N, C-alpha and C positions, 0 to 999 in steps of 0.2 A: 269766868266770863269770856264770851266769844265777842271779840271786838272787830267790827266790820269796817273795811275801807271801801268807800263808794267812789265811783268815777265821775269826774267832771264838775268843777266849780264855776264854769262859764255857761256853756250851752245847757248843761244838765242841772244847774243850780236850783231851778224851781222844783224839779222832781225830788232832789235831795232834801230841800227844805220841807217839802210836803211830808216825807217820811220821818225826818228829824222831829218835826212838830207833832206828827201823829203818835210817835213813840212816847213823847212827853204827855200827850193828852189821853191816849188809850193804851197804856202799857199791857193791858190784859189781852189786846189783840195780837201782841207780838210773842214770839217764841221765848221760852225761858232763857234767861242769862245772855241775851244779845244786847249789844250796844253799838251805836254808830260812833266810831272813834274819830274818823277823819275822812276828808274828801280830797281826792287827788286830781291833778290836772295842771294845765299851764295856760297862760294868756296867749292870745294869737300873735303869731309872727315873731316869736322869740327864737333866736338862732340856737339856743341851748336845748330847746324842746326836742324830745325824741319819742320813740314808740309809735306815735301817730303824728303825721305832719299837720300843722295847724297854721294857715297862712292868711287869715283874714286881717281886717284893720286892727291895728294895735290898740290895746286898752290904755286908758288914761290912769294916772295915779288915783284919781277919784273913783273910777270904776273898780280898780283893784281893792281899794280901801272898803268900798261898799260890799263887795263879795265876801271879803274876809271878815268884815264886821258882822255880817248876817250869820256866818258860821260861828263866830266867837260868842255871839249872844246865847248860843245853845251849848257852849262848851265843846264844840267840834273843831278840830284842828284842820287847817289846810295843809296838804302835802304837795309841794310844787315840783313838777316833773322837769328835771334838767338832764335827760338821759340821751342826749345826742351823742352818737358813737364817734363823731368827728370832732367833738369839742376838745380844744386844747388851751394851753396857756395864752395863746394869742387872742382868744375870744373872751378872756376874763374881764377885760375893760369895757365890754359892750355896755352902753349906757342904759338900754332898755332892760337888759338882764339885771343890772344893778338896781334899777328902779323897782323891779319886781321883788328883789331880795330885800330892799329897804322897807317896802310896805309890808311884805310878809313877816319880817322880823318883828315888826310892831304888834303883830297879831299871833305870835307864837307858832308861826309856820315851821314845818319841817321840809326838808328837801330830799327828793329822790334823785340819785345821780348814777351815772354809768362810769365816768372817769374819775380816778382818784384825785387828779389835779383840780377838778371842779369841786369835789367835796372838800378838799383841804382849804380851798379859797373861801368857800361858804362858811365853814366852821371858824376860820381865823378872822374873817371880816364881819360876819353877821351872827355868829354864835348859835346857829341852828343845829338841831339834831339831824342826823343824816341817815337816809335809807339807801342801801345798795340795791340797785334795780335788778330785776330778774333778767334783764338784757345781758348781764354779765355771764349768765348761763353756767354757773359753777356746778361742776359735776361731782366734786369730791367733798365729803363731810369735813375733812380736816381743813380744807380751804375755806369752807363756811365758817369754821371756828376761828381761823385767822382773821377773816373779814369782820367777825363780831368783836374782835379786839380793836378794830379801826372804826367800825360803823356802829350806830345805835341799833339799827335793825337791818336784816338781810331778807329780801324777797327770794324765796327758793326757786330753783330751776323746776319748771313744771314737769320735766321728765323724771324727777327724782322724788317728788313730794308724796308719792305712794309707796316708796321703797322703805320698808320697815327698818332694815339694817342701816341705811343712810340716815334716817331720822333719829334712830337710837344713838348714833355716833355724834350728834350735835350736842354740844356742851351746855348751851343756854337757849333751849328751844322757845322760851318765853319771848325771845327777841327776834324770832324769824316769822315771816309771813307767808301764807299759802294762798295761791289763787284758786278759788273754788270752782270757777266756771270757765277755765281756759278753753278757747275754741280750737286751737291747733291740734292736729292729730299728734300722738306721741312720737317723739323724735322727728318732727317735721324737718325735712332736709333743706327747706328754703327759709326757715325762720330768721336766722341771722342775716341772710341776704335781704330779707324784707325790712328788718330793722335798719340796716345800712341804707337801703333805698329811701326809707322815710327820713333818715338823718340828712341825706343829701338833698332831698326835697326841701326840708326845713332851712337848710343853709342857703339854698338858691331861690327860695320863695316860689317854688313850683309845686305842682300836684300831678305827678306822672302816675298813670295807672300801674298797678302791680297785680297781675293775675295770681289768685291763690291756687297754685298748682296742685298742692296736696289737698285731699278731701278734708273739709273741716268737720269738727264734731257737731252733733245736734244738741243744742242746749236743752231742748224740751224733752230729751230722753233721760230722765233721772233714774237710771238703772244702777243698782249696786254693782261695783266692780268695774265701772267705766275706767278706761286707761288713764285719763287725766282729770276728769271732772269728779266732783264730790256730791253725793247726796247729803241732805241734812244730817242723817244718822252717821255717815262717814266722817263729816267734819267734826261732829261732836265726839266721835270715837277717837279721832286724831287728837283733839284737845285733851281728852281724858287720859289717853295713853302716853302722850309726850309733853303735855303742858304747853302746847302751842295755843296762843291767845289771839293772834292776829290773822284775819282771813280777808282776802281781797276779792271783790266782785269786779270782774273785767267788763268794761263797757264803753271806753272812749271810742267814738266813731261807730258805735253799734246802733242799730235801729231802736227807736224809743220803745217799741212794743217788747223787744227782747230784753232791754234793760229793766223795764217794769216787771216783766215775768220773773227775772232773776231776783229783784227786790222782794216781790211777793213770796217767792219760794223760800228764800233763805232767811227772811226777817219775820214773816207773818205766820201766825198759826194757820193750819190748813182750813179751819172752819171760817176764817175771815178773809181769805185771799181774794175771792171773787168780789166781795164787798169793797175791799180796799182798791182793787183795780178799777171798779166802777167809779169810786170816788175820785180817783186820779183822772180818769178820762172825762168825768164831768167838770172837774176843775180846769183841765186843759182845754176843753171845748168852749 
């Protein structure tokens, strides 16, 4: 089974629910052996959020509960993103952060973290399963194995997820996750700087621009052998060769049309992709 992780349970919740419900109603339209396992994201203006800064008006407990309940109705887990690179023990008492955890714990949420101290706190106080974020950028397979002793899942460094020797050295590949449509060029020299920039913005409630200096990959170019992105066939081959089950579609902060294109490509049979996209656009309009 190929278990997909989809982006955004706030702004993108409607699109995700559309695909979740369509998979239930018309499984014949979807590719063999695919499931929507979880939806990742964070609520606005949480200082622990990382990856992408999100500084709009804070969500209420009722809004959190509604979002998680809608996913839970369909057996889909929320994965809450607490990947701020600057988060430390001094931030663990933040009231809003703990509210999100409290509500999430009631709905079987999992937490994506960057800092060990954050993960330890969440596990000890809320009992959640933990996902180690790709922002840790682990280069060595032995280090991934060590992190699998500490975390329930590890999201692989996008620079290594097409490295056959690296993948073969992972001892429990069923608990790692691969990003299928990462946009950065391979070995982007500014990636960690960009993550840090976004972490700072989240902490200071600002939204400073960060120019993408390196050329970004073209999502719509599904050619075999792309340095970091996967075609459907490549994702399935990875699953078959290494037993990797979890695949993540990147899309927080990405234009709606690009996210829709990704969902249609990775989830839907080719014969139905255009029909599904038309249905989405009709529902959105």
